[in-house]
NUPA-626103 format. One line per 8 residues: number of its first residue (from 0); for each residue y, z, x of C-alpha. Coordinates in steps of 0.02 Angstrom, whole numbers, always signed. Example, Ala and Ser with C-alpha at 12.3 -4.5 7.8 and 13.67 -1.06 7.14 Angstrom:
// residues 2
0> -225/+390/+615 ~ -53/+357/+684
// end
This chain:
// residues 669
0> +652/-952/-235 ~ +532/-1055/-130 ~ +470/-1009/+44 ~ +563/-1159/+116 ~ +725/-1099/+40 ~ +698/-925/+112 ~ +656/-995/+283 ~ +822/-1087/+290
8> +922/-937/+231 ~ +1096/-917/+302 ~ +1218/-798/+217 ~ +1378/-873/+150 ~ +1459/-754/+26 ~ +1410/-572/+54 ~ +1446/-426/-63 ~ +1445/-257/+25
16> +1445/-106/-91 ~ +1520/+60/-38 ~ +1612/-30/+101 ~ +1757/+92/+115 ~ +1631/+226/+162 ~ +1568/+268/+335 ~ +1421/+156/+384 ~ +1464/+11/+269
24> +1642/-2/+337 ~ +1574/-24/+513 ~ +1454/-158/+451 ~ +1590/-247/+351 ~ +1713/-246/+496 ~ +1579/-311/+614 ~ +1530/-455/+500 ~ +1710/-503/+462
32> +1750/-505/+647 ~ +1592/-593/+709 ~ +1564/-720/+570 ~ +1728/-801/+514 ~ +1631/-929/+412 ~ +1556/-792/+303 ~ +1656/-729/+154 ~ +1642/-539/+147
40> +1680/-463/-23 ~ +1679/-273/-21 ~ +1663/-163/-175 ~ +1705/+22/-177 ~ +1763/+144/-311 ~ +1854/+245/-176 ~ +1764/+409/-204 ~ +1812/+564/-105
48> +1713/+508/+49 ~ +1787/+331/+53 ~ +1949/+278/+135 ~ +2033/+107/+131 ~ +2095/+140/+308 ~ +1914/+121/+366 ~ +1935/-64/+327 ~ +2101/-87/+419
56> +2023/-200/+552 ~ +1974/-325/+417 ~ +2112/-320/+286 ~ +2216/-462/+360 ~ +2066/-576/+390 ~ +2056/-732/+280 ~ +1868/-707/+252 ~ +1887/-530/+183
64> +1918/-471/+5 ~ +1922/-292/-61 ~ +1883/-250/-243 ~ +1903/-75/-312 ~ +1766/-40/-438 ~ +1605/+49/-481 ~ +1432/-28/-456 ~ +1386/+53/-623
72> +1504/-68/-713 ~ +1390/-211/-765 ~ +1538/-317/-820 ~ +1622/-303/-650 ~ +1463/-334/-550 ~ +1416/-489/-650 ~ +1594/-553/-639 ~ +1597/-533/-449
80> +1428/-614/-421 ~ +1479/-766/-522 ~ +1661/-790/-473 ~ +1635/-753/-288 ~ +1471/-853/-284 ~ +1382/-709/-199 ~ +1217/-754/-116 ~ +1188/-592/-18
88> +1207/-409/-64 ~ +1207/-266/+61 ~ +1195/-112/-48 ~ +1264/+44/+37 ~ +1354/+128/-109 ~ +1278/+300/-144 ~ +1308/+485/-153 ~ +1235/+545/+12
96> +1278/+727/+48 ~ +1121/+832/+23 ~ +1215/+995/-6 ~ +1305/+917/-154 ~ +1143/+858/-232 ~ +1086/+1037/-261 ~ +1239/+1075/-367 ~ +1275/+907/-448
104> +1111/+812/-454 ~ +1155/+710/-610 ~ +1295/+625/-513 ~ +1167/+571/-384 ~ +1053/+499/-518 ~ +1199/+405/-595 ~ +1260/+330/-432 ~ +1101/+307/-333
112> +977/+255/-467 ~ +1077/+188/-614 ~ +1204/+101/-501 ~ +1064/+16/-405 ~ +981/-36/-568 ~ +1143/-118/-628 ~ +1153/-218/-466 ~ +971/-273/-478
120> +989/-327/-658 ~ +1144/-428/-614 ~ +1046/-514/-476 ~ +907/-555/-599 ~ +1027/-624/-729 ~ +1130/-732/-611 ~ +979/-796/-514 ~ +1081/-840/-360
128> +1044/-699/-237 ~ +950/-749/-79 ~ +949/-577/+2 ~ +964/-402/-72 ~ +969/-275/+70 ~ +947/-100/+2 ~ +1003/+43/+113 ~ +893/+197/+97
136> +863/+350/+206 ~ +733/+430/+319 ~ +733/+579/+200 ~ +624/+485/+74 ~ +476/+518/+190 ~ +501/+705/+174 ~ +474/+829/+313 ~ +385/+775/+473
144> +261/+894/+556 ~ +341/+985/+702 ~ +200/+935/+820 ~ +191/+752/+766 ~ +209/+634/+914 ~ +217/+475/+809 ~ +354/+453/+681 ~ +340/+395/+502
152> +309/+208/+495 ~ +369/+96/+355 ~ +206/+110/+256 ~ +206/+300/+258 ~ +198/+393/+93 ~ +365/+441/+13 ~ +377/+629/-14 ~ +560/+672/-48
160> +601/+858/-50 ~ +780/+867/-117 ~ +875/+788/-263 ~ +968/+668/-148 ~ +812/+597/-65 ~ +724/+591/-234 ~ +859/+478/-305 ~ +850/+367/-152
168> +662/+354/-169 ~ +683/+314/-354 ~ +807/+176/-312 ~ +682/+106/-186 ~ +550/+96/-322 ~ +668/-6/-431 ~ +708/-122/-286 ~ +523/-148/-251
176> +487/-178/-435 ~ +622/-311/-451 ~ +554/-393/-295 ~ +379/-402/-366 ~ +418/-431/-550 ~ +561/-554/-535 ~ +542/-623/-359 ~ +707/-549/-301
184> +714/-569/-110 ~ +732/-386/-62 ~ +734/-294/+104 ~ +745/-104/+121 ~ +807/-3/+269 ~ +777/+181/+303 ~ +889/+259/+433 ~ +908/+416/+536
192> +1070/+516/+536 ~ +1222/+414/+588 ~ +1379/+482/+672 ~ +1539/+410/+743 ~ +1717/+364/+696 ~ +1786/+365/+517 ~ +1651/+481/+446 ~ +1704/+601/+309
200> +1689/+777/+382 ~ +1564/+847/+258 ~ +1430/+789/+381 ~ +1378/+897/+527 ~ +1456/+813/+679 ~ +1632/+773/+613 ~ +1636/+943/+527 ~ +1597/+1034/+689
208> +1724/+929/+784 ~ +1865/+966/+662 ~ +1821/+1150/+655 ~ +1818/+1159/+845 ~ +1986/+1069/+854 ~ +2060/+1206/+745 ~ +1976/+1350/+835 ~ +1865/+1396/+688
216> +1681/+1451/+687 ~ +1543/+1320/+676 ~ +1431/+1368/+528 ~ +1245/+1335/+552 ~ +1124/+1339/+407 ~ +978/+1455/+444 ~ +933/+1478/+627 ~ +986/+1303/+685
224> +810/+1252/+736 ~ +805/+1103/+616 ~ +782/+941/+712 ~ +873/+778/+676 ~ +889/+609/+761 ~ +1065/+538/+780 ~ +1120/+357/+800 ~ +1296/+300/+843
232> +1383/+200/+706 ~ +1408/+39/+803 ~ +1224/+34/+850 ~ +1180/+52/+666 ~ +1302/-85/+617 ~ +1215/-199/+742 ~ +1047/-151/+665 ~ +1107/-212/+495
240> +1169/-372/+574 ~ +994/-400/+642 ~ +910/-359/+475 ~ +1030/-477/+385 ~ +986/-624/+495 ~ +807/-589/+549 ~ +733/-470/+421 ~ +587/-530/+316
248> +591/-525/+127 ~ +489/-385/+46 ~ +486/-287/+209 ~ +550/-113/+251 ~ +635/-75/+417 ~ +662/+97/+494 ~ +827/+112/+588 ~ +791/+256/+704
256> +788/+336/+875 ~ +660/+444/+962 ~ +797/+552/+1038 ~ +799/+712/+937 ~ +916/+862/+935 ~ +913/+1031/+852 ~ +1067/+1077/+751 ~ +1100/+1220/+871
264> +1100/+1094/+1015 ~ +1230/+989/+926 ~ +1341/+1142/+904 ~ +1321/+1187/+1087 ~ +1364/+1010/+1146 ~ +1521/+1001/+1039 ~ +1575/+1174/+1096 ~ +1558/+1121/+1277
272> +1662/+963/+1246 ~ +1804/+1074/+1187 ~ +1778/+1203/+1324 ~ +1728/+1336/+1197 ~ +1599/+1473/+1222 ~ +1458/+1430/+1097 ~ +1406/+1612/+1080 ~ +1577/+1659/+1013
280> +1604/+1509/+899 ~ +1434/+1480/+816 ~ +1412/+1568/+649 ~ +1243/+1577/+562 ~ +1254/+1560/+373 ~ +1132/+1558/+227 ~ +1016/+1409/+229 ~ +1023/+1279/+90
288> +885/+1286/-44 ~ +765/+1176/+56 ~ +810/+1115/+228 ~ +679/+997/+300 ~ +633/+1051/+475 ~ +617/+877/+549 ~ +635/+691/+512 ~ +553/+574/+638
296> +540/+385/+624 ~ +435/+251/+706 ~ +567/+123/+759 ~ +456/-12/+834 ~ +462/-138/+691 ~ +650/-163/+702 ~ +644/-169/+892 ~ +527/-317/+879
304> +669/-412/+794 ~ +776/-385/+949 ~ +874/-228/+907 ~ +891/-79/+1023 ~ +996/+78/+1034 ~ +1140/+49/+1156 ~ +1244/+209/+1149 ~ +1173/+368/+1222
312> +1210/+537/+1144 ~ +1338/+594/+1272 ~ +1440/+434/+1262 ~ +1434/+425/+1073 ~ +1484/+607/+1051 ~ +1629/+586/+1172 ~ +1693/+431/+1080 ~ +1679/+521/+914
320> +1772/+675/+977 ~ +1911/+567/+1051 ~ +1933/+473/+887 ~ +1949/+631/+782 ~ +2071/+711/+904 ~ +2178/+553/+896 ~ +2164/+538/+705 ~ +2168/+717/+639
328> +2252/+668/+473 ~ +2140/+519/+434 ~ +2060/+608/+286 ~ +2207/+718/+236 ~ +2165/+893/+175 ~ +1978/+916/+202 ~ +1974/+1106/+194 ~ +1848/+1100/+52
336> +1729/+992/+154 ~ +1735/+1111/+302 ~ +1663/+1257/+204 ~ +1488/+1314/+256 ~ +1419/+1256/+88 ~ +1537/+1122/+18 ~ +1519/+1050/-156 ~ +1576/+879/-215
344> +1689/+949/-350 ~ +1786/+1045/-220 ~ +1834/+892/-122 ~ +2013/+829/-100 ~ +2101/+720/-228 ~ +2216/+743/-375 ~ +2150/+626/-507 ~ +1977/+553/-525
352> +1931/+388/-603 ~ +1822/+480/-729 ~ +1974/+566/-803 ~ +1950/+734/-719 ~ +2096/+838/-659 ~ +2113/+949/-507 ~ +2175/+1125/-544 ~ +2270/+1217/-409
360> +2325/+1396/-392 ~ +2501/+1456/-359 ~ +2498/+1421/-173 ~ +2440/+1243/-200 ~ +2261/+1268/-143 ~ +2128/+1180/-242 ~ +2020/+1294/-347 ~ +1910/+1195/-466
368> +1892/+1033/-562 ~ +1881/+1014/-749 ~ +1804/+852/-811 ~ +1875/+795/-977 ~ +1737/+719/-1084 ~ +1766/+537/-1127 ~ +1815/+515/-1308 ~ +1690/+432/-1423
376> +1692/+245/-1407 ~ +1792/+242/-1245 ~ +1647/+228/-1124 ~ +1659/+98/-988 ~ +1478/+50/-1018 ~ +1463/-131/-1072 ~ +1348/-91/-1218 ~ +1481/+18/-1301
384> +1630/-96/-1272 ~ +1707/-184/-1420 ~ +1888/-237/-1421 ~ +2002/-252/-1571 ~ +2142/-373/-1524 ~ +2306/-398/-1616 ~ +2402/-557/-1580 ~ +2273/-693/-1616
392> +2401/-832/-1631 ~ +2501/-774/-1481 ~ +2482/-830/-1302 ~ +2418/-666/-1228 ~ +2307/-626/-1376 ~ +2224/-796/-1366 ~ +2193/-778/-1180 ~ +2119/-604/-1204
400> +1992/-673/-1327 ~ +1939/-807/-1203 ~ +1921/-676/-1066 ~ +1811/-569/-1177 ~ +1700/-719/-1213 ~ +1687/-756/-1028 ~ +1641/-576/-985 ~ +1523/-555/-1132
408> +1627/-418/-1213 ~ +1616/-409/-1404 ~ +1787/-425/-1486 ~ +1871/-464/-1651 ~ +2049/-505/-1696 ~ +2137/-387/-1814 ~ +2177/-453/-1987 ~ +2305/-320/-2031
416> +2491/-328/-2001 ~ +2560/-202/-1878 ~ +2685/-131/-2002 ~ +2549/-109/-2136 ~ +2460/+55/-2096 ~ +2325/+35/-2228 ~ +2273/-136/-2161 ~ +2261/-66/-1983
424> +2150/+76/-2042 ~ +2040/-50/-2133 ~ +2022/-153/-1973 ~ +1968/-2/-1872 ~ +1844/+57/-2003 ~ +1762/-114/-2019 ~ +1764/-167/-1835 ~ +1731/+5/-1755
432> +1813/-41/-1588 ~ +1803/+53/-1424 ~ +1980/-2/-1375 ~ +2128/-84/-1461 ~ +2236/-215/-1375 ~ +2409/-246/-1445 ~ +2468/-418/-1391 ~ +2568/-444/-1550
440> +2757/-439/-1559 ~ +2910/-543/-1590 ~ +2984/-628/-1437 ~ +3072/-764/-1534 ~ +3049/-951/-1542 ~ +3093/-1047/-1441 ~ +3160/-894/-1347 ~ +3231/-719/-1368
448> +3394/-786/-1439 ~ +3302/-796/-1607 ~ +3296/-606/-1613 ~ +3486/-595/-1612 ~ +3492/-669/-1788 ~ +3330/-589/-1851 ~ +3357/-407/-1806 ~ +3269/-329/-1955
456> +3111/-431/-1928 ~ +3115/-389/-1742 ~ +3129/-202/-1776 ~ +2991/-208/-1908 ~ +2863/-282/-1787 ~ +2918/-227/-1614 ~ +2963/-48/-1658 ~ +2890/+7/-1825
464> +2733/-98/-1809 ~ +2692/-45/-1631 ~ +2720/+139/-1670 ~ +2612/+127/-1826 ~ +2469/+49/-1728 ~ +2484/+181/-1591 ~ +2478/+320/-1720 ~ +2327/+247/-1811
472> +2238/+231/-1644 ~ +2281/+410/-1600 ~ +2208/+473/-1764 ~ +2047/+379/-1726 ~ +2034/+435/-1543 ~ +2062/+258/-1480 ~ +2151/+200/-1324 ~ +2283/+68/-1360
480> +2322/-58/-1224 ~ +2500/-110/-1265 ~ +2575/-267/-1189 ~ +2760/-227/-1168 ~ +2897/-303/-1061 ~ +2986/-268/-898 ~ +3139/-359/-964 ~ +3222/-193/-999
488> +3300/-177/-827 ~ +3432/-270/-728 ~ +3487/-259/-548 ~ +3612/-118/-521 ~ +3691/-18/-380 ~ +3533/+86/-354 ~ +3421/-68/-364 ~ +3523/-211/-290
496> +3458/-388/-285 ~ +3365/-425/-123 ~ +3348/-242/-72 ~ +3163/-227/-107 ~ +3198/-71/-211 ~ +3110/-95/-376 ~ +3120/-4/-541 ~ +2980/+123/-559
504> +2878/+172/-710 ~ +2978/+331/-738 ~ +3148/+244/-731 ~ +3251/+232/-890 ~ +3292/+56/-954 ~ +3467/-3/-909 ~ +3471/-178/-986 ~ +3542/-194/-1162
512> +3598/-374/-1155 ~ +3475/-439/-1286 ~ +3420/-364/-1451 ~ +3239/-405/-1406 ~ +3253/-298/-1248 ~ +3336/-158/-1346 ~ +3188/-146/-1466 ~ +3061/-150/-1324
520> +3154/-14/-1228 ~ +3166/+91/-1385 ~ +2981/+82/-1427 ~ +2928/+112/-1247 ~ +3025/+275/-1243 ~ +2945/+332/-1406 ~ +2770/+283/-1348 ~ +2787/+406/-1204
528> +2745/+539/-1333 ~ +2574/+460/-1368 ~ +2439/+510/-1244 ~ +2323/+371/-1305 ~ +2432/+224/-1252 ~ +2430/+120/-1094 ~ +2593/+21/-1084 ~ +2591/-136/-977
536> +2763/-203/-930 ~ +2741/-392/-919 ~ +2880/-500/-845 ~ +2910/-687/-853 ~ +2724/-723/-879 ~ +2646/-871/-788 ~ +2474/-949/-806 ~ +2380/-1098/-736
544> +2406/-1189/-902 ~ +2564/-1285/-858 ~ +2567/-1368/-1029 ~ +2594/-1205/-1123 ~ +2775/-1193/-1182 ~ +2773/-1003/-1160 ~ +2732/-1020/-975 ~ +2884/-975/-870
552> +2853/-1121/-752 ~ +2839/-1242/-897 ~ +3004/-1177/-966 ~ +3108/-1191/-808 ~ +3031/-1359/-758 ~ +3099/-1429/-923 ~ +3274/-1358/-905 ~ +3414/-1467/-839
560> +3484/-1323/-740 ~ +3417/-1153/-687 ~ +3488/-997/-610 ~ +3414/-948/-443 ~ +3378/-761/-444 ~ +3227/-670/-370 ~ +3122/-583/-504 ~ +2959/-490/-525
568> +2834/-591/-626 ~ +2659/-580/-700 ~ +2522/-704/-653 ~ +2411/-693/-807 ~ +2258/-774/-727 ~ +2249/-627/-606 ~ +2320/-483/-708 ~ +2244/-507/-881
576> +2068/-471/-812 ~ +2145/-316/-732 ~ +2205/-259/-904 ~ +2024/-263/-964 ~ +1970/-163/-813 ~ +2109/-38/-849 ~ +2040/-17/-1024 ~ +1866/+16/-953
584> +1941/+148/-839 ~ +2035/+223/-987 ~ +2200/+218/-894 ~ +2353/+279/-987 ~ +2541/+293/-968 ~ +2666/+161/-914 ~ +2623/+28/-784 ~ +2732/-107/-707
592> +2615/-252/-743 ~ +2680/-375/-615 ~ +2618/-444/-450 ~ +2694/-360/-297 ~ +2856/-433/-233 ~ +2981/-556/-306 ~ +3001/-744/-315 ~ +3155/-847/-360
600> +3171/-992/-480 ~ +3203/-1112/-336 ~ +3051/-1051/-240 ~ +2940/-1083/-391 ~ +3013/-1255/-418 ~ +2991/-1297/-234 ~ +2806/-1255/-254 ~ +2801/-1358/-414
608> +2874/-1506/-322 ~ +2755/-1485/-175 ~ +2596/-1465/-277 ~ +2628/-1552/-443 ~ +2772/-1675/-449 ~ +2838/-1739/-281 ~ +2987/-1826/-362 ~ +3040/-1675/-463
616> +3225/-1632/-456 ~ +3330/-1492/-525 ~ +3501/-1413/-506 ~ +3567/-1236/-513 ~ +3704/-1149/-607 ~ +3769/-971/-599 ~ +3756/-832/-727 ~ +3928/-868/-798
624> +3881/-1049/-828 ~ +3713/-997/-901 ~ +3800/-879/-1023 ~ +3885/-1028/-1105 ~ +3720/-1105/-1160 ~ +3624/-950/-1216 ~ +3658/-823/-1352 ~ +3596/-665/-1266
632> +3601/-622/-1080 ~ +3437/-622/-983 ~ +3360/-483/-881 ~ +3339/-504/-693 ~ +3255/-369/-590 ~ +3124/-314/-466 ~ +2985/-197/-525 ~ +2904/-72/-408
640> +2720/-120/-399 ~ +2655/+27/-298 ~ +2565/+114/-442 ~ +2466/-40/-496 ~ +2431/-92/-316 ~ +2360/+79/-277 ~ +2239/+65/-423 ~ +2199/-119/-384
648> +2231/-144/-198 ~ +2151/-317/-202 ~ +2295/-383/-310 ~ +2389/-526/-227 ~ +2576/-536/-197 ~ +2672/-643/-320 ~ +2687/-792/-203 ~ +2506/-787/-146
656> +2449/-768/-327 ~ +2555/-916/-381 ~ +2472/-1026/-251 ~ +2294/-966/-282 ~ +2292/-957/-472 ~ +2424/-1083/-527 ~ +2469/-1218/-402 ~ +2306/-1245/-306
664> +2204/-1272/-466 ~ +2335/-1395/-530 ~ +2368/-1483/-365 ~ +2390/-1670/-382 ~ +2337/-1770/-232
// end
């Protein structure tokens, strides 16, 4: 990138990593609020110290988008950079709690070094990044002499003393190397301790506040003489705003303050805010393995860009205390974090994205975490991914292949027939896949009425074939992503039409109107016994290809008459990529694979008329009239989308997804 291009830099599409965490959420909210012409895309895997509520001020803004995912996923990062046209990255995502790094240092290496490397490589490959702002820490400088009157400046030697700061220093070296070797326009920041609202209470100030609120002792490591400098979160968010717009490429900026406090002073100040006698509430505990005595920064370089600290200690501490007293349940059960020496694996949560399980004792208190090793070939790493797809000639199978090509994921279509066990085994032995996708099955041509007169063939493929494939995958330790159907339910007294009460994953099928639905309900129930299957209930699939005869919109736009009933539906352009991400995360069990909410036939056709064919006309008939022209009744229902939305909170509602992925791309002006 030329000097002229850099001189005219103005951010347009910004990716902020770790944005549901503490500092990054304040930065994201500030940029979303202050720069409506910037698109802010935030990426976070929602680890224990992240909280989507931290982004509440931004979630309804049109220039904001949240994506749940891990920076260590090369596929995801490359996909985001390209599809969102990212030109700026602000990289906050990291494991940051020093205490945890002594007991789980490999996790710090994985997140802080490898994750950063994945981001840098994606920047190199795409060649479109105009700023890469890497967020580091003052701890990379190591301990400052107690009698030093001048702080560490940006050119000071890096001498990290704990596993956390070592990984941050290592990440800095990678950032610097990519700047020099590939010309990546990088900027690095090194900051003092930050405090304020929304911070997970493993850190000193929120921990002391919550303990004081509950009348518990304040544990101090060692004698409390260690000195730290504290900056209020909004001042730090402003500092990043300044670095974003005024920072020079290949420069480092300290974000610091000369106002220092001993840990014992912090405990005293918080005790006084709560009217507690410090002598009776402070508890001295064993020091951590190495506790640097002092960090001290020279902050003049950033001040020359126009930044200054605005919030004094007393005001910032008061604001922080008031926020925690008003939001005591923000983080849920944080008892593990409030221990004198917390560890990451003791933090709240019931299921981790890495497949680990929390184990609790009889009274419900968390005791320990067991991490289940990933089975061979099921790693989410791009280099080990290879998909075996069944259903080459089908609609979903064909689209899956195109998605794999777009994302650079190796794949092959299976040659065997589902009901032929030997041919399935031969496929797996020759292809050696990491995951198997089953998009094969009989739905009938031109529609499900075909199955009413071809019951044996339907059973052979939809039941026997699917079960055979699941069993072969189980024997080979393979996860099977199984595209099923949600057309196994119909509105009933407990789930009336228009009530907003949808059928959940654990509900038993209640629709037996068509033989096709009977076979799908039967095989779904049997697949519950296989722990290697992820069942995706697709309903009335829709894509942006309005010429495809399998597309629900294409179907109803060609009918003379349609019923008008609200239904849950699947927008394939949005959800098929999610199915690939689910495979990478090794998700299992049953999932309602539909966009949140419902949409009626008439609402879809109104959109079709508005966007595609202004002169389009149609008429309605009722279910009794429909029954006269079809062989088997049709399923109408609403599916509960809470489970999928929780895993992928960025997923759009059915109507918003229809507009974004189907009608806007096909709009005829």
